[in-house]
N, C-alpha and C positions, 0 to 999 in steps of 0.2 A: 504494499500500500504506500502511496506515495505520501511524503510530507506536505502538510499545508504550509503557505507561506510563513503564517505565525510561528510554525514549530521550527521551520528552519531558520528563521531569526533567532528565536530563542537558544538554538542549539548550536549555532555557527560561533566559532572561536577563531582567534589567530593562532593557528597551530605552529608550535616552534619545535616539534620533534616529528620527524615522519620515518615510517619503514621504507626498505628499498623496493617494495612490492611495485613491479612497473605498472604504468598507465599508459593504454594503447592510444594510438593516433585517433582511431575512430571513437574513442571516449572524449578525447579533447574536442573533436571536431563536433561531436553533438552538443557538448557543453557551450561552445562558442555560437552554432547555430541557435541554440535555445536563448543566449544572452544577446544576441543580435536583434531580438524582438523588443529590446528597451527602447524607450521614449527618446526621440532626439528632434529638437528644434528643426522644422523644415525637412525632416528625414535626412539630415546631413550624414548621420552615422560616422562622426568624426574620428572614432577610434581605429587605431591600426595595431595588431597583434602579432608578435613574433615569437614563436614557441620552439623551446629548445629541450633536448633530452640528449643523452648519451655523449658523444664526443662534442657535440655542438654546446652542450651544457658545460662541460667541463673547460671549453675553450673560452667561454664568457668569464667562467670563475677564475681562472688563471690570469686572464687580462685585467680583471677588476683588481685581484690582489696585488698584481704588479703595479697596478696605477696606485693603489694604496700605500705601497712601500714607499713609494715617491712624493705622495700627497696624503700623509696620515689623516688630515681632516677634511679630504675629500678633494676633487679637482678644482682648481681655483675658478674655472669659468662654469659655475652652475648655471642651469637654464632655468631654475625658479628655487625659491625659497620655500622649503617644506614647512617650516613652523616660523610663527612671527618673531621678529627680533625687536625689541624683548617681547616674550611671551609674559602675560600678567594673568593675575587671577580672574575668573575661576578655571581658565584654561591651563594656566601654570600648575594649579593643585591637582587637576585630573589627570594631566600627564604624570606627574610626580607620583600619584597613587597608583597608576597603571605600571610603573617601572618597580616600583617597590612590591606590588603584589606578585609580579612575574619572578623576580630574583629571590622572594621569600619563598616561593614554591619549590626552587631547587636550593634553597639553604645558603644563599650566597648574602652575606651581610653587606651593608652599603660600604663599610671601610675596606672591604677585599675588592680593589679596584681591577687586580689582574684577573681574578674569576668572572668580573663583569665584562671586562674586554673581551675575554674568551668566548663567552655566550653571546656578547654581541657581533664577535667575528663569524658566529654560525649563519650570519646572514648571507654571507659569501657564498656559502654552500645549499642555499634554499633550505636550510635547516634540515637537509638529508632528503628533501622531496627529489623524487627522479625526473619531475618535469618543471620547468621554469617558464613563464611566460612575461614578456615585456609589452606594456601598454603606452604607445606614443600618440601624439597629435600633430597635425600640420602646424608649423610655427605662425599661419597666418588664422589660426583659431582664436576665438576670444572666449571670455569668462562663460558665456552660454554653452559653449561646446566642452568647456572643461567640465561643466555640470554633466552635461550628456554623457561624458566620458566616466564620471564617476557612477551614474546609474547604470552603465553597462556592466562596470567592474562588480557592482552589488549584485546584479543579476547573475553573474557568472559565478560568484561565491555561493549564492543560494542555491543555483542549479547544481553546483558540485557537491554541497551538502545534501541535496535531495539524491543525488547518485551515490551516496556512500562515500564520498571523497573529502578530503580535507584540505584547506587553503590557508595561506597568509598572503595578505596584500603587504608588499615590501616597498615603501618609498624610500627606503635604505639606497636603492640603486640609483636613484637620482643623483648622488653624490658623486657618482663615476660616470657620466654620460658618455664622455668621449670613448672610455674603454668598453662600455656595453654596446654604443653604437657601431664602432668600428669591428668588433668581433661578431656582432649578431647580423649586420648588414643594414642597419636602418639609417636613411639618409639624413644628412646634417639639415635637411629643411624641416625635421621633425624634433618635436621637443619628447625627450623621454620622460614619461611620467611616473610610473612605478614598474615594479615587478611582481610577480604573483607566483608562490610557491603552490605546487599541486600534487597530491599524492595520497597515500593513506596513513593516518595519524597513528603514532606509535601509542596503543592503549596503556602502556605501563610507564610512560615518561611522565614524572611529576609535573613538569612544566606546563602539559597539556590539560592539568586541572585548573590553571588560573581563568578566572571569570572577573571582567572588570565590571564595576558596577555603572549604571546610568542615573542620569540627573531625573528626579521626579518631573512629571509633566509640567506642573505649574512653576518649575524653574527656568523653562525655555519656552514656555507658550502663554499666550493671554487670550481670553476668551471674552467677548462682547455680544449682546443681543439675544442670548440664550434664554 
């Protein structure tokens, strides 16, 4: 029996430990076909997706790691800023709580910087997922199309959840746009938005027990006329 949309939303997490169980091209194609029904203004469908596995996946991992060795904080020519600078409350507090919950699940205290960096570095390996996807948009696209792209990504994540697969959307990759675009074959006319790790979740990994909280509706919504 298929999951309801509500059930898929409730179950989905950012999975950060995967099994090496393969995911077929046919499965990925089906998920992308489903996600392509996402709404987009004027039906522009502005998203571009590059999918890697096997040797192609390893090639992009090695390229990004080599770039990170020369640019520890990310490549100098970032194409967009992932988080606001400075980031202020309540958004700062939410991000802090998210990180603390994740590291607590694997028993890494705040003062253990080395262990935290090692966990962060697992982003380079798609957290062990056998398939990686990169989502990009043409540089002519505007905020409306970025919104459309976000809806497409959400649709993909929920379709994967319905199919019994796990995902992690990774804006991490935006810190290494040149390495990724060169190794994957994304035109420089496109902005690399994010990566997505796709595979089967490791059910025994403590980090996959992390559940981030959500703000109550009255904190982000106002109602009139009811």
